[in-house]
C-alpha positions in Angstrom: 75.3 -25.1 7.5 77.1 -25.5 10.8 76.9 -22.8 13.5 80.2 -21.1 14.1 81.5 -21.4 17.6 82.1 -18.0 19.3 85.8 -17.0 19.3 86.1 -17.1 23.1 85.1 -20.7 23.1 87.9 -21.8 20.8 90.7 -23.7 22.3 93.0 -21.2 23.9 94.5 -21.1 27.3 93.0 -18.4 29.5 95.6 -16.0 31.0 93.4 -15.0 34.0 90.5 -16.3 36.0 88.3 -13.7 34.3 89.3 -15.1 30.9 88.0 -18.5 32.0 84.5 -17.2 32.3 82.5 -18.0 29.2 84.9 -20.7 27.9 83.3 -23.9 26.5 84.8 -25.9 29.4 83.3 -23.7 32.0 79.7 -24.0 30.7 77.1 -26.4 32.2 77.6 -29.9 30.7 74.3 -29.8 28.8 75.2 -26.5 27.1 75.5 -26.9 23.3 79.0 -25.5 23.4 80.3 -27.4 26.4 83.5 -29.3 25.9 85.7 -31.1 28.4 88.6 -29.1 29.8 92.0 -29.8 28.3 94.9 -30.8 30.5 96.4 -27.4 29.7 93.2 -25.6 31.0 93.3 -27.7 34.2 97.0 -26.8 34.7 96.3 -23.2 34.1 93.4 -23.0 36.6 95.6 -24.7 39.2 98.5 -22.3 38.5 96.3 -19.2 38.5 94.9 -20.2 41.9 98.3 -21.0 43.3 97.1 -24.4 44.3 99.4 -27.4 44.9 98.5 -30.9 43.8 97.7 -32.0 47.3 95.3 -29.0 47.7 93.5 -29.9 44.5 93.3 -33.5 45.6 91.8 -32.4 49.0 89.2 -30.1 47.3 88.1 -32.9 44.9 88.3 -35.8 47.2 91.0 -37.5 45.2 94.7 -38.1 45.5 97.7 -36.1 44.2 98.5 -38.9 41.7 95.0 -38.5 40.2 95.4 -34.8 39.9 98.7 -35.3 38.0 97.0 -37.7 35.7 94.3 -35.1 34.8 97.1 -32.7 33.8 99.0 -35.3 31.7 98.9 -35.2 27.9 96.1 -37.4 26.6 98.5 -39.5 24.6 100.4 -40.7 27.7 99.4 -44.0 29.4 98.8 -42.3 32.8 96.3 -39.8 31.5 92.9 -39.7 33.1 90.0 -37.4 32.1 88.9 -35.2 34.9 85.3 -36.0 36.0 82.8 -33.2 35.3 82.0 -33.0 39.0 85.6 -32.5 40.0 86.2 -29.8 37.3 83.0 -28.0 38.2 84.0 -28.0 41.9 87.4 -26.5 41.1 85.7 -23.8 38.9 83.4 -23.0 41.8 86.3 -22.8 44.4 88.1 -20.6 42.0 85.1 -18.3 41.6 84.9 -18.8 37.9 81.4 -20.2 38.1 78.7 -19.8 40.8 77.4 -23.1 42.0 73.8 -23.1 43.2 73.1 -24.9 46.5 71.4 -27.7 44.6 74.3 -28.1 42.1 76.8 -28.1 45.0 74.9 -30.8 46.8 74.6 -32.9 43.7 78.3 -32.6 42.9 79.3 -33.4 46.4 76.9 -36.4 46.5 78.4 -37.7 43.2 81.9 -37.4 44.8 80.7 -39.2 47.9 79.1 -42.0 45.9 82.3 -42.5 43.9 84.4 -42.6 47.1 82.1 -45.2 48.7 82.2 -47.3 45.6 86.0 -47.5 45.6 
């Protein structure tokens, strides 16, 4: 018998930052209910925070084009999956999750390594 996923973890778009808390996409990556954020969830977080693409790019160490690709429908050729570290940083900046000092350092190191590798 499969375990039923709690209702708040089912794919719905949060209407507020408070609603984001506890969603499957906001859990740590190793949590049994974690799932990657949908482009709609990414768009909604950006909208709720009032961020522009350039701001999101600056926060995540990417470019505005990359941010647009994260928000594109997965069936389009330009779609790119948002890296977990970028998503987690955005959630931290938005106050949806609390990043520990060690988690923050790890995520920033991953971003730095990626930038150096490009």
